C-alpha positions as CSV (number, residue, x, y, z in Angstrom):
1,M,20.9,-65.9,9.9
2,T,18.2,-67.7,7.9
3,L,15.2,-65.5,7.1
4,T,11.6,-66.8,7.1
5,N,9.6,-66.6,3.9
6,K,7.6,-63.8,5.5
7,E,10.8,-61.9,6.3
8,K,12.1,-62.3,2.7
9,V,8.9,-61.0,1.2
10,V,8.8,-58.0,3.5
11,Q,12.4,-57.2,2.8
12,L,11.8,-57.4,-1.0
13,L,8.8,-55.1,-0.8
14,K,10.6,-52.6,1.4
15,G,13.3,-52.6,-1.3
16,L,10.8,-50.7,-3.5
17,E,11.2,-47.8,-1.0
18,T,14.8,-48.1,-0.1
19,G,16.2,-49.1,-3.5
20,D,18.1,-52.0,-1.7
21,T,18.7,-54.7,-4.3
22,S,20.1,-57.3,-1.9
23,A,16.6,-58.8,-1.6
24,Y,16.7,-59.7,-5.3
25,T,18.5,-62.9,-4.2
26,Y,15.1,-64.0,-2.8
27,I,13.7,-64.2,-6.4
28,N,14.2,-67.2,-8.6
29,P,15.3,-65.5,-11.8
30,Q,14.6,-68.6,-13.9
31,K,11.0,-69.1,-12.7
32,Y,9.6,-65.7,-11.7
33,V,6.1,-65.2,-13.1
34,Q,4.5,-61.8,-13.0
35,H,0.7,-61.3,-12.8
36,N,0.7,-57.5,-12.4
37,L,-0.4,-56.7,-15.9
38,G,1.4,-53.4,-16.0
39,V,4.8,-55.1,-15.5
40,A,6.7,-57.2,-18.0
41,N,7.1,-60.9,-17.2
42,G,10.1,-62.4,-15.4
43,F,13.0,-61.2,-13.4
44,D,14.0,-58.7,-16.1
45,G,10.5,-57.2,-15.9
46,F,10.8,-56.8,-12.1
47,K,14.3,-55.1,-12.4
48,A,12.9,-52.8,-15.1
49,L,10.1,-51.7,-12.8
50,M,12.6,-51.0,-10.0
51,S,14.8,-48.9,-12.4
52,D,11.7,-46.9,-13.5
53,L,10.8,-45.8,-10.0
54,P,12.1,-42.3,-9.4
55,K,14.5,-42.3,-6.5
56,G,12.7,-41.6,-3.2
57,S,9.2,-41.6,-4.8
58,T,8.0,-44.9,-3.3
59,K,6.9,-45.6,0.3
60,V,6.0,-49.0,1.5
61,D,4.2,-49.7,4.8
62,V,3.5,-53.4,5.4
63,K,0.4,-53.5,7.7
64,R,-0.1,-57.3,7.8
65,V,1.8,-60.3,6.5
66,F,0.5,-63.9,6.4
67,E,1.6,-67.3,5.3
68,D,-0.4,-70.2,3.9
69,G,1.7,-73.1,2.6
70,D,3.7,-71.9,-0.3
71,Y,2.1,-68.5,-0.3
72,V,3.0,-65.3,1.6
73,F,0.5,-62.5,1.3
74,T,0.6,-58.9,2.6
75,H,-1.7,-56.0,3.2
76,M,0.0,-52.8,2.2
77,D,-0.1,-49.0,2.4
78,Y,1.8,-47.7,-0.6
79,D,3.0,-44.5,-2.2
80,F,3.6,-46.1,-5.6
81,F,2.9,-43.8,-8.5
82,G,0.5,-42.1,-6.1
83,P,-1.0,-43.1,-2.7
84,K,-2.5,-46.6,-2.8
85,V,-3.5,-49.5,-0.7
86,G,-3.3,-53.1,-1.8
87,F,-2.5,-56.7,-1.4
88,D,0.5,-58.7,-2.7
89,I,0.7,-62.5,-3.0
90,L,4.0,-64.2,-3.5
91,K,4.5,-67.9,-4.2
92,M,7.6,-69.5,-2.7
93,E,9.4,-72.5,-3.9
94,D,12.5,-73.9,-2.1
95,G,12.7,-70.6,-0.2
96,L,12.6,-68.4,-3.3
97,I,9.9,-66.3,-4.9
98,V,8.6,-67.7,-8.1
99,E,5.3,-65.9,-8.7
100,H,3.6,-62.6,-7.9
101,W,0.1,-61.3,-7.9
102,D,-1.2,-58.0,-6.5
103,N,-4.3,-55.8,-6.4
104,L,-4.1,-52.0,-5.9
105,M,-6.5,-49.1,-5.6
106,E,-6.3,-45.4,-4.9
107,K,-6.0,-44.5,-1.2
108,A,-9.0,-42.6,0.2
109,T,-8.2,-39.2,1.5
110,S,-10.1,-39.6,4.8
111,P,-11.6,-42.4,7.0
112,N,-15.0,-43.8,6.2
113,A,-18.2,-42.6,8.0
114,S,-17.5,-45.1,10.8
115,G,-14.0,-43.7,11.3
116,H,-11.9,-46.5,9.8
117,T,-9.2,-46.2,7.2
118,Q,-8.5,-48.8,4.5
119,T,-5.6,-50.4,6.5
120,D,-6.1,-49.8,10.2
121,G,-7.7,-52.3,12.6
122,S,-6.7,-55.7,14.0
123,T,-3.4,-57.2,13.1
124,E,-2.9,-60.0,15.6
125,I,-3.0,-63.5,14.1
126,T,-4.8,-66.0,16.4
127,D,-6.6,-69.3,16.0
128,R,-4.0,-70.9,13.7
129,D,-5.6,-74.2,14.5
130,R,-8.8,-73.0,12.8
131,T,-7.1,-71.8,9.5
132,S,-8.8,-74.4,7.3
133,E,-12.2,-73.9,9.0
134,N,-12.0,-70.1,8.6
135,K,-10.9,-70.3,4.9
136,A,-13.9,-72.6,4.2
137,R,-16.2,-70.2,6.0
138,A,-14.9,-67.3,3.9
139,A,-15.2,-69.3,0.7
140,S,-18.8,-70.1,1.6
141,F,-19.6,-66.4,2.3
142,V,-18.2,-65.4,-1.1
143,K,-20.0,-68.1,-2.9
144,N,-23.4,-67.9,-1.3
145,V,-23.7,-64.2,-0.6
146,L,-21.4,-62.3,-3.0
147,M,-21.6,-64.6,-6.0
148,E,-25.1,-66.0,-5.8
149,G,-26.7,-63.0,-4.1
150,Q,-28.3,-65.0,-1.2
151,F,-28.5,-61.9,1.0
152,D,-31.1,-63.6,3.2
153,K,-28.2,-65.8,4.4
154,I,-26.0,-62.9,5.4
155,S,-26.8,-63.1,9.1
156,E,-25.4,-66.7,9.1
157,Y,-22.0,-65.1,8.4
158,I,-22.2,-61.7,10.0
159,T,-24.0,-61.0,13.3
160,P,-26.4,-58.0,12.9
161,G,-25.5,-54.8,14.7
162,T,-22.9,-52.1,14.1
163,T,-20.7,-53.4,16.9
164,H,-20.2,-56.9,15.4
165,Y,-18.8,-56.1,12.0
166,I,-16.0,-53.5,11.3
167,Q,-15.9,-52.2,7.8
168,H,-12.8,-50.6,6.2
169,S,-14.3,-49.8,2.8
170,P,-14.2,-46.0,2.2
171,F,-17.8,-45.9,1.2
172,I,-19.5,-48.4,3.6
173,T,-20.3,-48.1,7.3
174,D,-20.0,-50.7,10.1
175,G,-22.4,-53.5,10.6
176,V,-24.3,-55.8,8.3
177,E,-26.8,-52.9,8.0
178,G,-24.2,-50.7,6.5
179,L,-23.3,-53.4,3.9
180,Q,-26.9,-53.9,3.0
181,A,-27.5,-50.1,2.7
182,A,-24.5,-49.8,0.4
183,I,-25.7,-52.6,-1.8
184,E,-29.2,-51.0,-2.0
185,H,-27.8,-47.6,-2.7
186,M,-25.6,-48.9,-5.6
187,A,-28.7,-50.7,-7.0
188,E,-30.7,-47.5,-6.9
189,Q,-27.9,-45.7,-8.7
190,G,-27.6,-48.4,-11.4
191,V,-24.1,-49.4,-10.2
192,T,-23.6,-53.1,-10.6
193,M,-21.3,-55.2,-8.4
194,E,-21.0,-58.8,-9.5
195,Y,-18.7,-61.5,-8.2
196,K,-18.5,-64.0,-11.0
197,K,-15.6,-66.4,-10.0
198,N,-13.6,-67.0,-6.9
199,H,-10.1,-67.9,-7.9
200,K,-8.4,-68.4,-4.5
201,V,-8.8,-68.3,-0.8
202,L,-5.7,-68.0,1.4
203,G,-5.6,-67.7,5.1
204,E,-3.7,-67.9,8.4
205,G,-5.5,-68.3,11.6
206,N,-8.4,-65.8,12.0
207,F,-7.7,-64.1,8.7
208,A,-8.7,-65.2,5.2
209,L,-8.0,-63.5,1.8
210,S,-10.5,-64.1,-1.0
211,V,-9.4,-63.4,-4.6
212,S,-12.3,-63.0,-7.0
213,E,-13.2,-61.8,-10.5
214,G,-16.2,-59.9,-11.6
215,E,-17.7,-56.6,-12.6
216,F,-18.1,-53.3,-10.9
217,A,-19.8,-50.3,-12.4
218,G,-19.5,-52.0,-15.8
219,N,-15.8,-52.6,-15.5
220,H,-14.0,-56.0,-15.4
221,V,-12.4,-56.1,-12.0
222,A,-10.4,-58.1,-9.5
223,Y,-11.8,-58.2,-5.9
224,Y,-9.5,-58.9,-3.0
225,D,-11.3,-59.2,0.3
226,L,-9.5,-59.7,3.6
227,L,-11.8,-61.1,6.3
228,R,-11.2,-61.5,10.0
229,L,-13.2,-64.2,11.7
230,E,-14.2,-64.9,15.3
231,D,-16.2,-68.0,16.3
232,N,-17.3,-68.8,12.7
233,K,-18.5,-65.2,12.1
234,I,-16.9,-62.5,9.9
235,V,-16.2,-59.5,12.2
236,E,-13.9,-57.3,10.1
237,H,-13.4,-56.6,6.4
238,W,-10.8,-54.8,4.2
239,G,-11.2,-54.8,0.4
240,V,-9.4,-53.7,-2.7
241,I,-11.1,-53.5,-6.2
242,E,-8.9,-53.0,-9.2
243,T,-10.0,-52.6,-12.8
244,I,-8.4,-55.2,-15.2
245,P,-7.2,-53.4,-18.3
246,P,-8.0,-54.7,-21.8
247,E,-5.7,-57.4,-23.0
248,S,-4.2,-55.1,-25.6
249,E,-2.6,-53.1,-22.8
250,W,-1.1,-56.0,-20.9
251,K,2.7,-56.1,-20.5
252,N,2.7,-59.9,-19.9
253,N,0.4,-62.7,-21.0
254,N,0.0,-64.4,-17.6
255,G,-3.4,-63.0,-16.7
256,K,-4.5,-61.3,-13.5
257,F,-5.2,-64.6,-11.8
258,G,-3.8,-68.0,-12.9
259,F,-3.6,-69.7,-9.6
């Protein structure tokens, strides 16, 4: 039976938990490029990571999986050197994985004040005919609101009211009001949150994943934001912020982004 690209990616990621090496055949060993800066480049780097994992120490729960052209991207609940949530992006070429990016953060110990965890919520992919439109809408939101700080335009993207926008960040409550309150609170505490460059927007149907670079609390970070859209409005958000280590600590020279 021929597996889809989504199925190949899920099987490979589940192999982190099971130790099953059969999915290694879904990686092109001559072309594999690694953007996780804590892992050495290439197929040998991937195999070294697998061998370093203590047996039975890793758990992998794929919450969502999407496909956009040559890219498959997943939303994950991990136990990977400790409980984490994250996103993985894998580029496919002729049915084989040739490149990998990810973004991970520590998993919160409890739901946020609105009762949501970092990975629960909607999973159904709809509106596949609106994929390009929704990706463009997500890119516009990131550019105008998050990068340029035009918060007066936020209601163009998110309908006001706590019932119209579900937030999965551990520290932010539902609604555009919750987002605005969090931004104001961070400003009062002197905590900076800057989106400086948007590197990629991927999507399938009503979901779009934005990959950005910036600063958070004085640290160089990668922002991965998964948005669910309905009728041209953002109605749900999941996010992961990961600090990018100094270049002296990188185990490969490919950079965190490089799309």
